[in-house]
ZAPATI-938206 format. One record per atom (N, C-alpha, C): x, y, z; residue in one letter; chain; atom name; residue number from 1. Coordinates in pm, whole numbers, plus 50000, padded with zeros to 5 digits. Layout:
X,Y,Z,A,A,CA,NUM
...
END
This chain:
49324,49018,48334,M,A,N,1
49414,48909,48373,M,A,CA,1
49538,48967,48440,M,A,C,1
49597,48892,48534,P,A,N,2
49719,48942,48599,P,A,CA,2
49835,48941,48502,P,A,C,2
49939,49021,48529,P,A,N,3
50056,49023,48441,P,A,CA,3
50130,48892,48449,P,A,C,3
50209,48859,48344,P,A,N,4
50289,48736,48353,P,A,CA,4
50390,48746,48464,P,A,C,4
50424,48631,48526,P,A,N,5
50520,48636,48637,P,A,CA,5
50652,48697,48592,P,A,C,5
50704,48783,48674,A,A,N,6
50833,48847,48643,A,A,CA,6
50940,48792,48735,A,A,C,6
51064,48796,48684,A,A,N,7
51175,48750,48768,A,A,CA,7
51184,48840,48891,A,A,C,7
51207,48778,49004,A,A,N,8
51214,48854,49129,A,A,CA,8
51328,48954,49122,A,A,C,8
51298,49078,49155,Q,A,N,9
51397,49184,49153,Q,A,CA,9
51435,49220,49296,Q,A,C,9
51563,49245,49322,P,A,N,10
51602,49286,49457,P,A,CA,10
51538,49418,49493,P,A,C,10
51502,49431,49618,Y,A,N,11
51435,49553,49664,Y,A,CA,11
51531,49669,49664,Y,A,C,11
51488,49781,49609,T,A,N,12
51570,49902,49613,T,A,CA,12
51509,49999,49716,T,A,C,12
51596,50059,49793,V,A,N,13
51557,50143,49905,V,A,CA,13
51513,50281,49856,V,A,C,13
51423,50343,49932,G,A,N,14
51380,50478,49901,G,A,CA,14
51330,50548,50027,G,A,C,14
51318,50681,50024,P,A,N,15
51263,50753,50139,P,A,CA,15
51118,50712,50164,P,A,C,15
51069,50699,50285,P,A,N,16
51142,50710,50413,P,A,CA,16
51167,50573,50476,P,A,C,16
51222,50479,50397,D,A,N,17
51252,50345,50451,D,A,CA,17
51342,50355,50574,D,A,C,17
51327,50256,50661,Q,A,N,18
51410,50248,50782,Q,A,CA,18
51505,50130,50768,Q,A,C,18
51634,50154,50795,L,A,N,19
51738,50053,50780,L,A,CA,19
51809,50030,50912,L,A,C,19
51862,49908,50928,T,A,N,20
51948,49877,51042,T,A,CA,20
52088,49850,50988,T,A,C,20
52183,49932,51031,V,A,N,21
52322,49919,50987,V,A,CA,21
52404,49861,51100,V,A,C,21
52474,49750,51072,T,A,N,22
52559,49685,51172,T,A,CA,22
52702,49679,51119,T,A,C,22
52797,49728,51202,I,A,N,23
52938,49731,51162,I,A,CA,23
53020,49653,51263,I,A,C,23
53091,49552,51214,L,A,N,24
53181,49469,51295,L,A,CA,24
53323,49491,51246,L,A,C,24
53429,49450,51321,P,A,N,25
53427,49376,51448,P,A,CA,25
53407,49469,51568,P,A,C,25
53429,49409,51685,E,A,N,26
53411,49484,51810,E,A,CA,26
53507,49604,51815,E,A,C,26
53463,49713,51873,P,A,N,27
53329,49732,51930,P,A,CA,27
53225,49749,51820,P,A,C,27
53121,49669,51828,Q,A,N,28
53017,49669,51726,Q,A,CA,28
52941,49801,51725,Q,A,C,28
52910,49846,51605,I,A,N,29
52828,49966,51588,I,A,CA,29
52697,49923,51522,I,A,C,29
52585,49952,51587,T,A,N,30
52454,49922,51530,T,A,CA,30
52370,50049,51534,T,A,C,30
52319,50086,51418,R,A,N,31
52239,50208,51410,R,A,CA,31
52114,50183,51325,R,A,C,31
52004,50242,51370,E,A,N,32
51883,50243,51290,E,A,CA,32
51872,50379,51224,E,A,C,32
51864,50380,51094,V,A,N,33
51866,50506,51020,V,A,CA,33
51744,50513,50927,V,A,C,33
51706,50634,50893,V,A,N,34
51593,50658,50802,V,A,CA,34
51647,50723,50675,V,A,C,34
51602,50674,50561,V,A,N,35
51642,50734,50434,V,A,CA,35
51573,50870,50422,V,A,C,35
51652,50974,50413,R,A,N,36
51599,51110,50410,R,A,CA,36
51540,51142,50273,R,A,C,36
51461,51252,50264,P,A,N,37
51405,51290,50134,P,A,CA,37
51509,51310,50025,P,A,C,37
51633,51347,50064,D,A,N,38
51739,51364,49964,D,A,CA,38
51803,51231,49925,D,A,C,38
51752,51118,49981,G,A,N,39
51802,50986,49945,G,A,CA,39
51924,50941,50022,G,A,C,39
51967,51018,50120,M,A,N,40
52088,50987,50194,M,A,CA,40
52056,50930,50332,M,A,C,40
52155,50860,50390,I,A,N,41
52152,50818,50529,I,A,CA,41
52283,50865,50594,I,A,C,41
52282,50875,50726,S,A,N,42
52403,50916,50798,S,A,CA,42
52456,50798,50878,S,A,C,42
52587,50775,50869,V,A,N,43
52652,50662,50935,V,A,CA,43
52770,50714,51016,V,A,C,43
52789,50656,51135,D,A,N,44
52901,50696,51220,D,A,CA,44
53033,50693,51143,D,A,C,44
53118,50787,51174,L,A,N,45
53255,50798,51124,L,A,CA,45
53265,50851,50982,L,A,C,45
53167,50817,50896,I,A,N,46
53183,50853,50755,I,A,CA,46
53078,50952,50705,I,A,C,46
52978,50981,50785,G,A,N,47
52880,51082,50744,G,A,CA,47
52774,51029,50649,G,A,C,47
52739,51111,50548,D,A,N,48
52628,51079,50458,D,A,CA,48
52668,50977,50352,D,A,C,48
52573,50884,50327,I,A,N,49
52591,50780,50225,I,A,CA,49
52465,50778,50139,I,A,C,49
52478,50773,50005,P,A,N,50
52359,50762,49921,P,A,CA,50
52292,50625,49939,P,A,C,50
52159,50627,49953,A,A,N,51
52086,50502,49976,A,A,CA,51
51973,50481,49877,A,A,C,51
51902,50586,49840,A,A,N,52
51785,50573,49753,A,A,CA,52
51823,50511,49619,A,A,C,52
51743,50415,49573,G,A,N,53
51767,50350,49446,G,A,CA,53
51870,50239,49450,G,A,C,53
51920,50206,49569,R,A,N,54
52022,50102,49583,R,A,CA,54
51966,49987,49668,R,A,C,54
52024,49870,49653,T,A,N,55
51986,49757,49737,T,A,CA,55
52061,49767,49870,T,A,C,55
52014,49692,49970,T,A,N,56
52083,49693,50099,T,A,CA,56
52225,49639,50084,T,A,C,56
52246,49543,49993,A,A,N,57
52380,49490,49971,A,A,CA,57
52472,49597,49912,A,A,C,57
52420,49677,49820,D,A,N,58
52499,49785,49761,D,A,CA,58
52539,49887,49868,D,A,C,58
52444,49922,49954,I,A,N,59
52471,50020,50059,I,A,CA,59
52576,49967,50156,I,A,C,59
52563,49838,50193,A,A,N,60
52658,49778,50286,A,A,CA,60
52799,49778,50227,A,A,C,60
52811,49746,50098,A,A,N,61
52943,49743,50034,A,A,CA,61
53005,49882,50030,A,A,C,61
52922,49983,50007,D,A,N,62
52973,50120,50002,D,A,CA,62
53022,50164,50140,D,A,C,62
52943,50134,50243,I,A,N,63
52983,50171,50380,I,A,CA,63
53112,50099,50418,I,A,C,63
53119,49971,50384,E,A,N,64
53237,49891,50419,E,A,CA,64
53362,49949,50354,E,A,C,64
53350,49993,50230,K,A,N,65
53464,50050,50160,K,A,CA,65
53508,50182,50224,K,A,C,65
53412,50265,50260,R,A,N,66
53444,50397,50313,R,A,CA,66
53496,50391,50457,R,A,C,66
53445,50295,50535,I,A,N,67
53481,50294,50677,I,A,CA,67
53611,50219,50702,I,A,C,67
53664,50156,50598,G,A,N,68
53786,50078,50614,G,A,CA,68
53903,50158,50668,G,A,C,68
53906,50287,50639,R,A,N,69
54017,50371,50686,R,A,CA,69
54008,50400,50836,R,A,C,69
53888,50379,50895,Y,A,N,70
53868,50407,51037,Y,A,CA,70
53855,50279,51121,Y,A,C,70
53809,50171,51057,K,A,N,71
53784,50047,51132,K,A,CA,71
53844,49932,51052,K,A,C,71
53947,49873,51106,R,A,N,72
54022,49770,51034,R,A,CA,72
53938,49644,51019,R,A,C,72
53947,49583,50898,D,A,N,73
53875,49459,50866,D,A,CA,73
53724,49473,50893,D,A,C,73
53673,49586,50860,A,A,N,74
53531,49612,50885,A,A,CA,74
53442,49521,50801,A,A,C,74
53335,49473,50863,R,A,N,75
53231,49395,50795,R,A,CA,75
53098,49463,50824,R,A,C,75
53023,49493,50718,V,A,N,76
52901,49573,50732,V,A,CA,76
52782,49496,50675,V,A,C,76
52673,49498,50750,T,A,N,77
52545,49447,50699,T,A,CA,77
52441,49558,50711,T,A,C,77
52354,49562,50613,V,A,N,78
52242,49658,50614,V,A,CA,78
52114,49579,50594,V,A,C,78
52021,49594,50685,A,A,N,79
51894,49522,50679,A,A,CA,79
51778,49620,50668,A,A,C,79
51677,49582,50593,L,A,N,80
51558,49665,50579,L,A,CA,80
51467,49641,50700,L,A,C,80
51452,49742,50783,K,A,N,81
51367,49729,50901,K,A,CA,81
51222,49758,50870,K,A,C,81
51197,49861,50790,S,A,N,82
51060,49900,50758,S,A,CA,82
51056,49958,50617,S,A,C,82
50971,49900,50533,S,A,N,83
50959,49945,50394,S,A,CA,83
50843,50043,50384,S,A,C,83
50873,50170,50392,L,A,N,84
50768,50273,50387,L,A,CA,84
50761,50342,50252,L,A,C,84
50857,50316,50165,S,A,N,85
50857,50382,50035,S,A,CA,85
50770,50308,49934,S,A,C,85
50733,50184,49966,S,A,N,86
50655,50102,49875,S,A,CA,86
50518,50079,49936,S,A,C,86
50417,50156,49890,Q,A,N,87
50286,50150,49951,Q,A,CA,87
50179,50109,49850,Q,A,C,87
50072,50051,49905,V,A,N,88
49958,50007,49825,V,A,CA,88
49832,50070,49884,V,A,C,88
49740,50109,49798,T,A,N,89
49612,50164,49842,T,A,CA,89
49500,50067,49804,T,A,C,89
49414,50034,49901,V,A,N,90
49298,49947,49876,V,A,CA,90
49173,50028,49909,V,A,C,90
49083,50037,49812,L,A,N,91
48963,50118,49833,L,A,CA,91
48842,50053,49766,L,A,C,91
48726,50116,49781,G,A,N,92
48603,50060,49727,G,A,CA,92
48526,49984,49833,G,A,C,92
48468,49872,49793,E,A,N,93
48383,49794,49882,E,A,CA,93
48467,49702,49972,E,A,C,93
48543,49763,50061,V,A,N,94
48618,49690,50164,V,A,CA,94
48585,49754,50299,V,A,C,94
48609,49680,50404,N,A,N,95
48566,49725,50536,N,A,CA,95
48649,49840,50593,N,A,C,95
48778,49844,50559,R,A,N,96
48863,49951,50611,R,A,CA,96
48956,50002,50500,R,A,C,96
48904,50081,50406,P,A,N,97
48991,50133,50300,P,A,CA,97
49112,50204,50359,P,A,C,97
49230,50173,50306,S,A,N,98
49350,50234,50363,S,A,CA,98
49468,50219,50268,S,A,C,98
49577,50287,50306,T,A,N,99
49706,50276,50237,T,A,CA,99
49807,50220,50336,T,A,C,99
49886,50121,50293,F,A,N,100
49983,50060,50384,F,A,CA,100
50108,50020,50307,F,A,C,100
50223,50011,50375,P,A,N,101
50349,49976,50308,P,A,CA,101
50360,49827,50281,P,A,C,101
50434,49793,50177,L,A,N,102
50465,49654,50147,L,A,CA,102
50599,49620,50212,L,A,C,102
50594,49549,50322,A,A,N,103
50717,49511,50391,A,A,CA,103
50774,49381,50335,A,A,C,103
50695,49309,50258,R,A,N,104
50737,49181,50197,R,A,CA,104
50647,49156,50078,R,A,C,104
50668,49044,50008,E,A,N,105
50579,49013,49896,E,A,CA,105
50437,48997,49948,E,A,C,105
50346,49072,49890,T,A,N,106
50206,49071,49934,T,A,CA,106
50117,49047,49813,T,A,C,106
50036,48943,49820,R,A,N,107
49942,48914,49712,R,A,CA,107
49807,48977,49741,R,A,C,107
49721,48976,49642,I,A,N,108
49594,49048,49652,I,A,CA,108
49511,48999,49770,I,A,C,108
49511,48868,49797,T,A,N,109
49431,48817,49908,T,A,CA,109
49483,48869,50042,T,A,C,109
49614,48880,50055,E,A,N,110
49672,48932,50180,E,A,CA,110
49638,49080,50196,E,A,C,110
49642,49154,50086,A,A,N,111
49609,49297,50093,A,A,CA,111
49463,49317,50134,A,A,C,111
49374,49234,50080,L,A,N,112
49233,49245,50116,L,A,CA,112
49212,49207,50262,L,A,C,112
49287,49108,50310,G,A,N,113
49277,49071,50451,G,A,CA,113
49324,49184,50542,G,A,C,113
49423,49260,50498,T,A,N,114
49475,49371,50578,T,A,CA,114
49368,49477,50601,T,A,C,114
49278,49494,50506,V,A,N,115
49174,49599,50518,V,A,CA,115
49040,49541,50562,V,A,C,115
49040,49420,50617,G,A,N,116
48917,49362,50671,G,A,CA,116
48832,49289,50571,G,A,C,116
48883,49270,50449,G,A,N,117
48810,49194,50349,G,A,CA,117
48702,49276,50279,G,A,C,117
48644,49219,50172,P,A,N,118
48537,49288,50099,P,A,CA,118
48409,49296,50183,P,A,C,118
48326,49396,50153,T,A,N,119
48195,49404,50215,T,A,CA,119
48099,49310,50143,T,A,C,119
47978,49298,50195,R,A,N,120
47879,49209,50132,R,A,CA,120
47826,49266,50002,R,A,C,120
47860,49392,49972,F,A,N,121
47816,49454,49848,F,A,CA,121
47924,49449,49740,F,A,C,121
48034,49379,49765,A,A,N,122
48148,49379,49672,A,A,CA,122
48124,49285,49555,A,A,C,122
48166,49328,49437,A,A,N,123
48169,49242,49319,A,A,CA,123
48304,49172,49318,A,A,C,123
48312,49061,49392,A,A,N,124
48441,48997,49419,A,A,CA,124
48508,48939,49294,A,A,C,124
48432,48918,49188,S,A,N,125
48490,48861,49066,S,A,CA,125
48544,48969,48973,S,A,C,125
48529,49097,49010,R,A,N,126
48571,49205,48920,R,A,CA,126
48663,49305,48989,R,A,C,126
48744,49257,49081,I,A,N,127
48839,49345,49150,I,A,CA,127
48945,49391,49050,I,A,C,127
48983,49518,49059,R,A,N,128
49080,49573,48965,R,A,CA,128
49207,49619,49037,R,A,C,128
49320,49592,48976,V,A,N,129
49449,49642,49023,V,A,CA,129
49500,49741,48920,V,A,C,129
49518,49866,48962,I,A,N,130
49562,49973,48872,I,A,CA,130
49710,49998,48900,I,A,C,130
49790,49988,48796,R,A,N,131
49936,49996,48813,R,A,CA,131
49996,50092,48711,R,A,C,131
50075,50187,48761,H,A,N,132
50147,50279,48672,H,A,CA,132
50276,50209,48627,H,A,C,132
50296,50204,48496,Q,A,N,133
50415,50139,48439,Q,A,CA,133
50476,50233,48338,Q,A,C,133
50593,50289,48373,G,A,N,134
50656,50384,48283,G,A,CA,134
50567,50506,48266,G,A,C,134
50532,50535,48140,E,A,N,135
50446,50649,48113,E,A,CA,135
50300,50610,48098,E,A,C,135
50270,50481,48115,G,A,N,136
50134,50435,48098,G,A,CA,136
50076,50374,48225,G,A,C,136
49952,50330,48215,T,A,N,137
49882,50267,48326,T,A,CA,137
49820,50137,48279,T,A,C,137
49837,50032,48356,S,A,N,138
49778,49901,48326,S,A,CA,138
49672,49868,48431,S,A,C,138
49566,49801,48387,V,A,N,139
49460,49759,48477,V,A,CA,139
49443,49608,48465,V,A,C,139
49452,49538,48578,F,A,N,140
49440,49393,48582,F,A,CA,140
49314,49355,48659,F,A,C,140
49248,49249,48614,T,A,N,141
49127,49202,48682,T,A,CA,141
49159,49081,48768,T,A,C,141
49110,49084,48891,V,A,N,142
49132,48975,48987,V,A,CA,142
48996,48916,49023,V,A,C,142
48985,48783,49016,N,A,N,143
48860,48714,49048,N,A,CA,143
48874,48647,49185,N,A,C,143
48829,48716,49288,L,A,N,144
48841,48662,49424,L,A,CA,144
48753,48539,49442,L,A,C,144
48639,48535,49375,D,A,N,145
48552,48417,49385,D,A,CA,145
48627,48292,49337,D,A,C,145
48699,48305,49225,A,A,N,146
48774,48191,49172,A,A,CA,146
48889,48154,49265,A,A,C,146
48954,48254,49322,I,A,N,147
49064,48227,49415,I,A,CA,147
49015,48146,49534,I,A,C,147
48898,48183,49586,E,A,N,148
48843,48112,49702,E,A,CA,148
48804,47969,49668,E,A,C,148
48785,47941,49537,L,A,N,149
48754,47805,49493,L,A,CA,149
48879,47726,49456,L,A,C,149
48996,47788,49472,G,A,N,150
49121,47718,49448,G,A,CA,150
49197,47759,49324,G,A,C,150
49141,47845,49241,D,A,N,151
49212,47893,49122,D,A,CA,151
49292,48016,49160,D,A,C,151
49423,47999,49179,L,A,N,152
49508,48108,49228,L,A,CA,152
49573,48189,49116,L,A,C,152
49530,48166,48992,S,A,N,153
49598,48229,48878,S,A,CA,153
49591,48382,48881,S,A,C,153
49486,48438,48943,S,A,N,154
49476,48584,48947,S,A,CA,154
49518,48642,49082,S,A,C,154
49572,48558,49170,N,A,N,155
49616,48607,49302,N,A,CA,155
49755,48669,49288,N,A,C,155
49760,48783,49222,M,A,N,156
49886,48844,49179,M,A,CA,156
49958,48913,49294,M,A,C,156
50092,48916,49290,P,A,N,157
50168,48996,49387,P,A,CA,157
50155,49143,49354,P,A,C,157
50150,49226,49455,L,A,N,158
50134,49369,49437,L,A,CA,158
50270,49439,49434,L,A,C,158
50272,49556,49374,Q,A,N,159
50392,49639,49368,Q,A,CA,159
50363,49774,49431,Q,A,C,159
50469,49841,49476,G,A,N,160
50452,49974,49533,G,A,CA,160
50383,50067,49435,G,A,C,160
50285,50141,49483,G,A,N,161
50210,50233,49398,G,A,CA,161
50082,50175,49342,G,A,C,161
50060,50044,49358,D,A,N,162
49937,49982,49307,D,A,CA,162
49815,50035,49380,D,A,C,162
49705,50045,49308,I,A,N,163
49575,50077,49366,I,A,CA,163
49483,49958,49343,I,A,C,163
49428,49905,49451,V,A,N,164
49334,49793,49442,V,A,CA,164
49194,49849,49462,V,A,C,164
49109,49832,49361,Y,A,N,165
48972,49884,49369,Y,A,CA,165
48874,49768,49366,Y,A,C,165
48790,49761,49470,V,A,N,166
48687,49657,49479,V,A,CA,166
48554,49723,49445,V,A,C,166
48497,49696,49326,P,A,N,167
48374,49765,49286,P,A,CA,167
48251,49706,49354,P,A,C,167
48141,49782,49357,P,A,N,168
48016,49728,49411,P,A,CA,168
47948,49639,49308,P,A,C,168
47859,49553,49354,T,A,N,169
47779,49472,49263,T,A,CA,169
47685,49564,49185,T,A,C,169
47626,49510,49079,A,A,N,170
47534,49589,48998,A,A,CA,170
47416,49638,49081,A,A,C,170
47363,49549,49165,I,A,N,171
47249,49586,49249,I,A,CA,171
47289,49696,49347,I,A,C,171
47407,49682,49406,A,A,N,172
47454,49784,49500,A,A,CA,172
47474,49917,49430,A,A,C,172
47524,49915,49306,S,A,N,173
47544,50038,49230,S,A,CA,173
47410,50109,49206,S,A,C,173
47308,50030,49172,I,A,N,174
47174,50087,49152,I,A,CA,174
47125,50149,49282,I,A,C,174
47146,50076,49392,G,A,N,175
47104,50127,49523,G,A,CA,175
47172,50257,49558,G,A,C,175
47303,50265,49532,Y,A,N,176
47377,50389,49561,Y,A,CA,176
47325,50503,49473,Y,A,C,176
47293,50471,49346,G,A,N,177
47241,50574,49256,G,A,CA,177
47107,50627,49303,G,A,C,177
47019,50536,49345,L,A,N,178
46889,50579,49395,L,A,CA,178
46904,50661,49522,L,A,C,178
46996,50621,49608,Q,A,N,179
47018,50695,49732,Q,A,CA,179
47063,50837,49701,Q,A,C,179
47155,50850,49605,A,A,N,180
47202,50983,49568,A,A,CA,180
47091,51067,49507,A,A,C,180
47005,51003,49422,A,A,N,181
46898,51076,49357,A,A,CA,181
46790,51119,49456,A,A,C,181
46765,51035,49556,L,A,N,182
46658,51063,49652,L,A,CA,182
46702,51152,49767,L,A,C,182
46830,51174,49781,F,A,N,183
46877,51253,49895,F,A,CA,183
46814,51391,49901,F,A,C,183
46807,51467,49788,P,A,N,184
46741,51598,49797,P,A,CA,184
46594,51586,49839,P,A,C,184
46524,51480,49791,L,A,N,185
46384,51459,49827,L,A,CA,185
46371,51433,49976,L,A,C,185
46466,51358,50033,H,A,N,186
46465,51334,50177,H,A,CA,186
46472,51466,50253,H,A,C,186
46553,51557,50203,Q,A,N,187
46566,51687,50268,Q,A,CA,187
46435,51764,50262,Q,A,C,187
46370,51761,50144,L,A,N,188
46244,51833,50128,L,A,CA,188
46134,51776,50217,L,A,C,188
46136,51644,50234,L,A,N,189
46034,51578,50315,L,A,CA,189
46062,51590,50463,L,A,C,189
46179,51643,50498,G,A,N,190
46208,51668,50638,G,A,CA,190
46285,51560,50708,G,A,C,190
46335,51457,50635,F,A,N,191
46413,51354,50700,F,A,CA,191
46547,51412,50743,F,A,C,191
46578,51402,50873,G,A,N,192
46705,51452,50924,G,A,CA,192
46711,51602,50935,G,A,C,192
46593,51673,50921,A,A,N,193
46594,51819,50930,A,A,CA,193
46490,51864,51033,A,A,C,193
46505,51986,51081,N,A,N,194
46408,52043,51173,N,A,CA,194
46291,52100,51093,N,A,C,194
46172,52044,51111,V,A,N,195
46056,52084,51032,V,A,CA,195
45945,52122,51129,V,A,C,195
45880,52237,51103,T,A,N,196
45766,52279,51183,T,A,CA,196
45639,52226,51118,T,A,C,196
45557,52151,51193,T,A,N,197
45437,52087,51139,T,A,CA,197
45314,52154,51198,T,A,C,197
45216,52189,51110,T,A,N,198
45088,52246,51153,T,A,CA,198
44979,52143,51134,T,A,C,198
44904,52111,51237,V,A,N,199
44797,52011,51228,V,A,CA,199
44665,52081,51205,V,A,C,199
44596,52046,51097,F,A,N,200
44466,52108,51069,F,A,CA,200
44358,52039,51151,F,A,C,200
44282,52118,51226,T,A,N,201
44179,52063,51317,T,A,CA,201
44039,52082,51265,T,A,C,201
44024,52150,51153,G,A,N,202
43892,52169,51096,G,A,CA,202
43831,52301,51132,G,A,C,202
43890,52376,51226,G,A,N,203
43835,52505,51265,G,A,CA,203
43881,52617,51174,G,A,C,203
43813,52728,51177,L,A,N,204
43852,52843,51098,L,A,CA,204
43918,52947,51187,L,A,C,204
END
């Protein structure tokens, strides 16, 4: 089952998120900056500012306070341009397994759409979301079949670091097992290999 709904938390910035910093009044200063691995960003006039682990509002207030000595009545806004620190991985029976950033609230159906949806061998009622929480790991089950019928209770929002695994159906799992078991036999029988064949003609 999905976790109980949690109160929306403001997004905290982290490397290598991209931010847009705007400083008024005129002459306006607008800069696109990247949060460095050390958690800092560089801003005109004042140099390095800590950004990692802070909200955009916190960063803007800090810049505004520091730049006041250089720019009178300064007003600063910081906007999140690209959220690259919060990523989700979708794998298993999907058409394009991949990892991508969460730029906004993304639910399981949107994440599956991003990777081209489940394959025809997917066990859509047993999708799992694996989430690291503190020192432990939680696993939630998502029923895509029920979601498609209108029951949205398991259409959970994803968090950075989540792994979405779409398992194969039981029949597909058996097929994959047989394929793996028969692969050495295929090699011995010459499938996909260069084999020299001698034809017996009955002569001595």
